[in-house]
N, C-alpha and C positions, 0 to 999 in steps of 0.2 A: 689036549686039541681041542680047539672050539669050535662051535658048531656056527655054519655061515649064516644059519636061520636066526632071526633075531628072536628074544624069548617073549612068549606070548604076554600080551596086555594085562592085565588085572582086571576085574571086572570094576564097573564105572561106581564109585562109591557115592549114595550109600543106597542106591536101589538097585545096582546089579543090571543083568542085561532086560530086566521085564520093562514093556513099555509104560509109560504114562498117560495113564488112561483118567477120563472124568467121572468121578463116585456118582453117576445117574442112578443109581441101586439102594446109594445111602440112604437109612432114612434120617439120619443125622443131617446130612448133606440137604437133603429136603426141607426137612423143618428149618436151617438156617436160611435156605433160600426163600422160603414163607415170610421169615423174618425180616429179610434185606428185602422184599417187595411191599409186606406192610409199611416198614418204617420211610421207604421212598414215596410210598401213595399218601401215608400219611402227612409227612415233611411236606411234599407238593400241595398237598390238600390244605393245610393251614397256612402254608406261603400263600397260594392262590386266594384265600380269603380273607388274607391279611393285605393284597394289595401288591404284593413285590412281584417285581418285573420278571419276566419269563427268563433273564441270562441268570438272575439270582436263585430262583426255582432249580436252573438246572445245576450250578454249580452246588449247592448245598442240599440239595434231595436227590435229585434223578443220578448225577454222576456218583455219589457214594452208594445208592444203590446198585447199581450197576455194577461196581465194584464188588459190594460183599455177596453180590446174587454169584459173580464168577467164583471168587474166594470159596463160597460154597461148595460147589463143585469142582475146585483142584483136587489132582490128587493127593492121597493121604502122604503127608512125611514121614520118613522111615524110621523118625524118633519121637519118642514121647512127646520129648519137650516142642519139637515142631509142629506136632498135631495140638498142642495146647497154645502156643502160639498162633498158628493159625485159625483155630476156632475164635480164639479173644479178641483176634486183630478181625475175623469176621461178623460176630457180633458187637464191637466196637464200631465198625462203618454200618452197619445195618441200625444201629442208634443215632449215629450221627444226623441223619437230617430231620430227626426230631428236637437235636439242639440246637438248631439257627447257627447263629455265627458265635455259638460257644463249641463250635466244632473240635478246637483244638484241645478242647479240655478231653475228647472223647478218644482223640488221638494219642494223647500224651498219656490217658489211664491205662493203654494196653500194657506198655511195657511195667510198669508197677503193679497190675494185674498177675502179670505172668510171673514177677517175682514173688509175690505173696503164692501162687499156686505153687510154684517151685519150692518154697518153705515150708508151705502145708505139707507138701507129699512127702518132704523127707521127714516130717513129723509120725506118718504113717508108720505101721509095723513093717520089717522088712519083708515081707509074704504078699503085701496090697500093693508094694510099690511099683513093681513090673509085669504088666498082663503077659501073659505066655505070648501073646502074639509080637511082642519087642523083645523078647529072649535073644532069638537069632534075626538078624535082616537077611532079607532076602540078596541073593550072588555071594555071601561071605562066605567063610570056607567051614567045611561040614566039620561037625564035632564027634 
């Protein structure tokens, strides 16, 4: 006999039922936010000193700085690879205002740096690869 009630839905992957909250208290997030503000401020100052138009300063310095600041406080991804990707993207975006018109090189470097980080991670001894906080994701089945 089948039950008239539907099966309960599995928890949403990968975060489970936990709410996604900004990482306001994280020291790493605050450091990344400070780097984002410094990059945007220095990039805007250099652009203004060089006599760049306001719209160019906004596109090349202010908007990447705002994106990097937002990424810094974004919720921590559930996987280690996601965390590395988020941090590298935040660092690349924070450095982008200092690149000027070479900003596309900073954006293109993010996947390359991520691939290098994964290769280097695989070279580590097995005990150093996965921190304890990533061994079991929230919302997963109990062990």
